[in-house]
C-alpha positions as MATLAB code, in Angstrom:
seq = 'MALDVIIVGGGIVGLATAQRLLEVKPDLQIALFEKENMVSLHQTGNNSGVIHSGLYYKPGSLKAKNCIEGYHQLIDFCDRESIPYELTGKIVVASTHEQRSQLENLYQRGQENGLEGLKKLSLAEMQEHEPYVTGVEGMWVPQTGIVDYRVVAAKLAEKIQQAGCTIHLNEQVIGITKGISYSIVETVKGVYETKLVINCAGLYSDEVAQLSQREPLDVRIVPFRGEYFKLRKEKEYLVKNLIYPVPDPNFPFLGVHFTRMMRGGVEAGPNAVLAFKKEGYKKLGVDFKELWNTLTWPGFQKVATKYWETGLGEMYRSFSKDAFTKALQVLIPEIQEQDLVEGGAGVRAQACDRNGGLLDDFSIIEDAKIINILNAPSPAATSSLSIGKTVASMALTRF';
ca = [
     -19.369  -23.455   -7.497;
     -18.906  -21.819   -4.111;
     -15.444  -21.988   -2.592;
     -14.603  -23.085    0.915;
     -11.780  -20.578    1.465;
     -10.544  -17.476   -0.299;
      -7.101  -16.267    0.736;
      -6.306  -12.634   -0.040;
      -2.593  -12.044   -0.594;
       0.134  -14.116   -2.235;
       2.971  -13.429    0.157;
       4.664  -16.204    2.095;
       2.075  -16.137    4.910;
      -0.865  -16.539    2.519;
       0.913  -19.334    0.655;
       1.850  -21.116    3.877;
      -1.722  -20.858    5.149;
      -3.027  -22.542    1.994;
      -0.365  -25.223    2.324;
      -1.298  -25.982    5.931;
      -5.034  -26.094    5.165;
      -4.558  -28.540    2.310;
      -2.245  -30.751    4.353;
      -4.997  -31.315    6.912;
      -8.055  -31.203    4.630;
      -7.051  -31.820    1.006;
     -10.626  -31.736   -0.278;
     -11.088  -28.047    0.554;
     -11.851  -25.790   -2.405;
      -9.358  -22.936   -1.975;
      -8.506  -19.973   -4.174;
      -5.758  -17.435   -3.514;
      -5.984  -13.918   -4.952;
      -2.903  -11.772   -5.567;
      -3.118   -8.300   -7.084;
       0.356   -8.515   -8.664;
       1.494  -10.617  -11.623;
       3.512  -12.927   -9.353;
       3.508  -14.125   -5.762;
       5.872  -12.855   -3.017;
       6.578   -9.556   -4.768;
       6.481   -7.238   -1.751;
       7.505   -7.970    1.855;
       8.449  -11.590    1.119;
      10.565  -10.678   -1.881;
      12.275   -7.643   -0.368;
      13.462   -8.798    3.037;
      16.988   -9.592    4.177;
      16.624  -13.367    3.934;
      17.471  -14.063    7.580;
      16.215  -17.193    9.341;
      15.521  -15.702   12.759;
      16.103  -17.647   15.956;
      13.422  -16.104   18.191;
      15.960  -14.265   20.339;
      14.252  -10.894   20.582;
      10.636  -11.712   21.320;
       8.729  -11.644   24.569;
       8.483  -15.192   25.991;
       4.994  -16.579   25.481;
       4.092  -14.057   22.768;
       2.759  -15.136   19.380;
       5.984  -13.809   17.873;
       8.172  -15.963   20.112;
       6.021  -19.090   19.789;
       5.610  -18.880   16.009;
       9.199  -17.845   15.320;
      10.728  -20.709   17.274;
       8.305  -23.298   15.877;
       8.498  -21.717   12.424;
      12.306  -21.861   12.483;
      12.264  -25.647   12.829;
       9.412  -26.074   10.338;
      11.201  -23.898    7.781;
      14.429  -25.888    8.125;
      12.491  -29.145    7.711;
      10.668  -27.763    4.647;
      13.910  -26.609    3.026;
      15.505  -30.010    3.688;
      12.534  -31.886    2.190;
      12.279  -29.644   -0.855;
      16.050  -29.245   -1.444;
      15.933  -25.475   -0.964;
      19.407  -24.036   -0.253;
      19.963  -22.429    3.159;
      22.795  -22.002    5.632;
      22.800  -21.930    9.423;
      25.498  -19.310    9.780;
      24.951  -18.091   13.329;
      25.251  -14.416   14.163;
      26.788  -12.129   16.740;
      24.911   -9.389   18.588;
      27.200   -6.541   19.642;
      27.015   -4.187   22.614;
      28.962   -1.143   21.422;
      28.889    0.759   24.727;
      29.050   -0.212   28.377;
      25.479    1.079   28.768;
      24.288   -1.558   26.279;
      25.715   -4.453   28.263;
      22.638   -4.644   30.487;
      20.440   -4.752   27.359;
      22.639   -7.530   25.978;
      22.204   -9.429   29.247;
      18.424   -8.991   28.964;
      18.569  -10.436   25.432;
      20.656  -13.350   26.684;
      18.104  -14.123   29.399;
      15.203  -13.750   26.965;
      16.859  -16.107   24.502;
      17.281  -18.725   27.221;
      13.639  -18.317   28.276;
      12.637  -18.866   24.638;
      14.569  -22.137   24.563;
      17.484  -21.129   22.342;
      20.466  -23.412   22.657;
      24.144  -22.567   22.452;
      23.901  -18.862   23.327;
      27.274  -17.639   24.485;
      28.538  -14.321   25.812;
      31.664  -13.116   23.993;
      34.575  -10.835   24.784;
      35.904   -8.633   21.983;
      38.618  -11.176   21.224;
      36.008  -13.956   21.068;
      33.759  -11.839   18.821;
      36.684  -11.371   16.461;
      37.109  -15.135   16.210;
      33.711  -15.082   14.465;
      33.981  -11.671   12.770;
      37.592  -10.455   12.614;
      36.764   -6.819   11.794;
      34.026   -6.180   14.366;
      34.424   -4.011   17.449;
      32.450   -3.583   20.669;
      32.672   -3.995   24.424;
      30.797   -7.327   24.611;
      28.893   -9.637   22.319;
      26.715  -12.717   22.122;
      26.900  -15.697   19.766;
      23.532  -16.931   18.481;
      24.050  -20.205   16.591;
      20.367  -20.712   15.664;
      20.361  -18.102   12.904;
      20.711  -18.596    9.175;
      20.061  -17.301    5.682;
      17.722  -18.372    2.890;
      16.100  -16.822   -0.172;
      12.437  -16.512    0.796;
      11.435  -15.977   -2.829;
      12.576  -19.546   -3.498;
      10.624  -20.797   -0.466;
       7.505  -18.925   -1.623;
       7.826  -20.254   -5.175;
       7.982  -23.820   -3.853;
       4.924  -23.237   -1.642;
       3.017  -21.841   -4.651;
       3.967  -24.887   -6.690;
       2.866  -27.304   -3.976;
      -0.497  -25.697   -3.257;
      -1.344  -25.612   -6.949;
      -0.476  -29.296   -7.209;
      -2.818  -29.876   -4.250;
      -5.704  -28.132   -6.027;
      -5.523  -24.503   -4.881;
      -6.140  -22.018   -7.678;
      -3.876  -18.932   -7.682;
      -5.442  -15.876   -9.334;
      -2.747  -13.360  -10.309;
      -3.463   -9.752  -11.327;
      -6.763   -9.978   -9.461;
      -7.186   -7.457   -6.653;
      -9.982   -7.944   -4.122;
     -12.114   -4.787   -3.968;
     -15.161   -5.881   -1.964;
     -16.187   -8.352    0.745;
     -19.817   -8.741    1.822;
     -20.494  -11.175    4.634;
     -23.651  -13.275    4.295;
     -25.346  -15.933    6.428;
     -23.914  -19.035    4.740;
     -21.481  -17.503    2.257;
     -19.585  -14.286    1.816;
     -19.383  -12.502   -1.528;
     -15.875  -11.511   -2.609;
     -15.638   -9.044   -5.463;
     -12.424   -8.645   -7.438;
     -11.441   -6.509  -10.416;
     -12.313   -9.510  -12.615;
     -15.310  -11.201  -11.055;
     -17.490  -12.155   -8.090;
     -17.034  -15.270   -5.938;
     -18.842  -17.006   -3.090;
     -16.904  -18.474   -0.186;
     -17.527  -19.840    3.272;
     -14.433  -18.183    4.724;
     -12.081  -15.326    3.813;
      -8.517  -15.278    5.153;
      -6.888  -11.869    4.847;
      -3.105  -12.131    4.371;
      -2.767   -8.865    2.471;
       0.272   -7.543    4.325;
       0.658   -3.829    3.635;
      -3.032   -3.657    2.709;
      -4.347   -5.973    5.425;
      -6.073   -3.077    7.206;
      -7.859   -1.983    4.031;
      -8.972   -5.527    3.199;
     -10.200   -5.971    6.781;
     -12.160   -2.716    6.517;
     -13.976   -3.993    3.398;
     -16.015   -6.372    5.561;
     -16.597   -4.107    8.570;
     -18.904   -1.163    9.138;
     -17.085    0.193   12.171;
     -13.651    1.776   11.603;
     -10.719   -0.420   12.543;
      -8.709    0.509   15.602;
      -5.511   -0.437   13.761;
      -3.852    1.149   10.737;
      -0.900   -0.177    8.736;
       1.896    2.405    8.712;
       4.539    1.649    6.054;
       8.200    1.979    7.013;
      10.825    1.738    4.303;
      14.063   -0.042    5.100;
      16.909    1.038    2.831;
      20.047   -1.027    2.266;
      23.512   -0.510    0.931;
      25.659   -3.374   -0.316;
      29.358   -3.830    0.268;
      31.505   -3.625   -2.830;
      32.691   -7.062   -3.904;
      36.273   -6.357   -2.871;
      35.092   -5.390    0.652;
      32.854   -8.377    1.347;
      35.699   -9.981    3.319;
      34.894   -7.542    6.157;
      31.756   -9.562    7.004;
      31.739  -13.335    7.290;
      28.090  -13.850    8.187;
      25.664  -11.762   10.285;
      26.471   -8.886   12.654;
      23.717   -7.116   14.603;
      23.707   -4.302   17.167;
      21.840   -4.460   20.446;
      18.411   -3.106   19.389;
      16.679   -0.101   20.904;
      14.196   -1.721   23.335;
      11.653    1.059   22.718;
      11.579    0.786   18.926;
      10.327   -2.275   16.976;
      13.285   -2.319   14.567;
      16.643   -4.061   14.947;
      18.947   -1.247   13.825;
      21.438   -1.233   10.957;
      23.295   -4.517   10.641;
      25.321   -6.643    8.219;
      23.863   -9.690    6.483;
      25.512  -12.089    4.080;
      22.845  -12.957    1.534;
      21.909  -16.406    0.282;
      21.740  -15.061   -3.253;
      25.188  -13.466   -2.938;
      26.689  -10.277   -1.557;
      26.573   -8.553    1.828;
      23.813   -6.110    2.748;
      24.268   -3.256    5.209;
      21.179   -1.728    6.807;
      18.339   -1.130    6.971;
      17.324    2.199    8.407;
      13.613    2.677    9.121;
      11.909    5.720    7.616;
       8.264    6.503    7.033;
       7.313    5.522    3.480;
       5.068    8.000    1.673;
       3.123    5.165    0.060;
       2.490    1.568    1.091;
       4.646    0.214   -1.687;
       7.077    3.122   -1.482;
      10.402    1.520   -2.329;
      11.811    4.809   -3.664;
      12.601    7.815   -1.470;
      10.482   10.157   -3.543;
       7.616    7.761   -4.269;
       4.383    9.319   -2.979;
       0.736    8.294   -2.936;
      -0.978   11.371   -1.507;
      -4.107    9.533   -0.403;
      -2.118    6.863    1.435;
       0.210    9.461    2.953;
      -2.772   11.530    4.109;
      -4.315    8.438    5.704;
      -1.079    7.865    7.620;
      -0.527   11.463    8.713;
      -4.116   11.925    9.902;
      -4.217    8.656   11.850;
      -4.316    9.634   15.570;
      -2.066    6.696   16.445;
       0.640    7.785   14.025;
       0.496   11.347   15.312;
       1.186   10.027   18.810;
       4.028    7.833   17.516;
       5.545   10.839   15.712;
       5.342   12.926   18.883;
       7.029   10.190   20.908;
       9.739    9.158   18.429;
      10.358   12.373   16.469;
      14.039   12.485   17.428;
      14.659    8.862   16.395;
      12.666    9.446   13.217;
      14.724   12.495   12.256;
      17.916   10.494   12.737;
      16.607    7.731   10.480;
      15.517   10.264    7.860;
      18.917   11.980    7.999;
      20.651    8.638    7.356;
      18.277    8.077    4.452;
      19.605   11.149    2.645;
      23.172   11.128    3.977;
      25.466    8.293    2.958;
      28.059    9.709    5.357;
      25.642    9.385    8.293;
      24.685    5.851    7.218;
      28.387    4.948    7.027;
      29.005    6.305   10.544;
      26.205    4.091   11.893;
      27.848    1.054   10.278;
      31.299    2.040   11.584;
      30.012    1.526   15.122;
      30.154   -2.195   14.316;
      32.989   -2.292   11.753;
      35.270    0.788   11.927;
      37.062   -0.117    8.673;
      33.927    0.477    6.581;
      34.319    3.602    4.449;
      31.705    5.513    2.474;
      33.237    4.441   -0.831;
      32.851    0.767    0.214;
      29.056    1.048   -0.044;
      26.941    0.879   -3.172;
      23.211    1.445   -3.435;
      21.233   -1.633   -2.441;
      17.548   -2.422   -2.458;
      14.731   -1.405   -0.166;
      11.829   -3.116    1.513;
       8.667   -1.771    3.109;
       7.527   -3.129    6.453;
       3.814   -3.236    7.279;
       3.820   -1.941   10.863;
       0.450   -1.961   12.590;
      -0.237    1.097   14.728;
      -3.228    1.315   17.042;
      -5.357    4.380   17.662;
      -3.538    5.155   20.922;
      -0.095    5.305   19.332;
       1.018    1.789   20.095;
       3.295    0.156   17.506;
       2.052   -3.415   17.715;
       5.016   -5.616   18.546;
       3.264   -8.980   18.480;
       1.477  -10.740   15.655;
      -2.179   -9.712   15.590;
      -4.919  -11.987   14.230;
      -8.611  -11.089   14.607;
     -11.526  -13.191   13.425;
     -15.249  -13.650   13.259;
     -17.306  -16.454   11.754;
     -16.694  -15.323    8.157;
     -13.219  -13.802    8.042;
      -9.789  -14.185    9.627;
      -7.650  -11.057    9.408;
      -3.886  -11.247    9.922;
      -3.453   -7.591   10.793;
       0.126   -7.541   12.015;
       2.757   -9.976   10.834;
       6.051   -8.058   10.704;
       9.500   -9.619   10.948;
       9.999  -12.493   11.723;
       6.905  -13.394    9.680;
       8.924  -15.019    6.892;
      10.771  -17.272    9.337;
       7.486  -17.926   11.139;
       5.344  -18.356    8.022;
       4.746  -22.108    8.213;
       3.923  -21.840   11.911;
       1.625  -18.842   11.368;
       0.009  -20.767    8.530;
      -0.560  -23.706   10.845;
      -2.049  -21.427   13.517;
      -4.403  -19.760   11.035;
      -5.321  -23.110    9.443;
      -6.286  -24.452   12.878;
      -8.539  -21.429   13.385;
     -10.059  -21.877    9.931;
     -10.700  -25.594   10.241;
     -13.089  -25.059   13.143;
     -15.557  -23.871   10.449;
     -15.406  -27.149    8.504;
];
């Protein structure tokens, strides 16, 4: 029997897309293929668990639209399904007088994006929220929270299976051939026919997209590893909830910050260093073919030329706990090196175009037979139900 839709990738975006499709058209025959032995193992399962407000994103962008809508949809989903979460709020800290103008820009952007309750803070007011923080000015963002996205993903997997979607674990997609009426999808275990393929493969979304195209893609996924420390239990009192710096406006990462986790503990980080393999959670993990593909990509070479100084600083912090500690002390001076223990790491799928542009917005490209989600970095987890709804709407035009 031919399928209506094959979804490639069992992260939270792929799961949410299946959920949204089946909500609207429950008779669709859908199968989801995941190369690992469980869903949500990679980006979904290794992020910081923050429910993002939509503060940072360009008004009108897909990121802003999907994050803000996704925020409300995620809260509603967690309420309906009894998934624990907390709306903790967070503070964003300007550590220098030069950063105050950037903080003002963030404040204006947040208002344009419809955030409610934003408030500028003096140091004394910041310390009412976070007693151990320092800085010249801050901002309170009440529409921020924490959740365990692995729990959200597990619930989505349960619901889509109840609705008739088949989840194929340990089954990597290795070929896609587009036909007139159906496409042929080859996996390590078999061959399937489908009317539509939806590529939600995250770190491998570029490679899955290339399977169905003759011309080389103009986008390549460059993996960046984010490394975390955790505060020792006896030092967790230094952080009540979430503390962020003003981000570098030229770099698509938010800088090292403090996050109280839904599953317990306080994380500090991450930095952002080039990973030497797409699933490179360890400093010394290398896949030479994947690394070669990154280093020879003209877009990455241009990024490296432009950001070499920032990149060296991130790499130095990766190997120097002292340097990492100093970056954290900008926000909380009382933090000492001995207060930090090794935490986890995640790898971010950052799309980079041929001209050296680090894609900041979500990127979805399609033709009649395939929809490729080529760039869905943070806040993709927060936005997942909204992205799923967007992709489902695109898909349903075929049925």
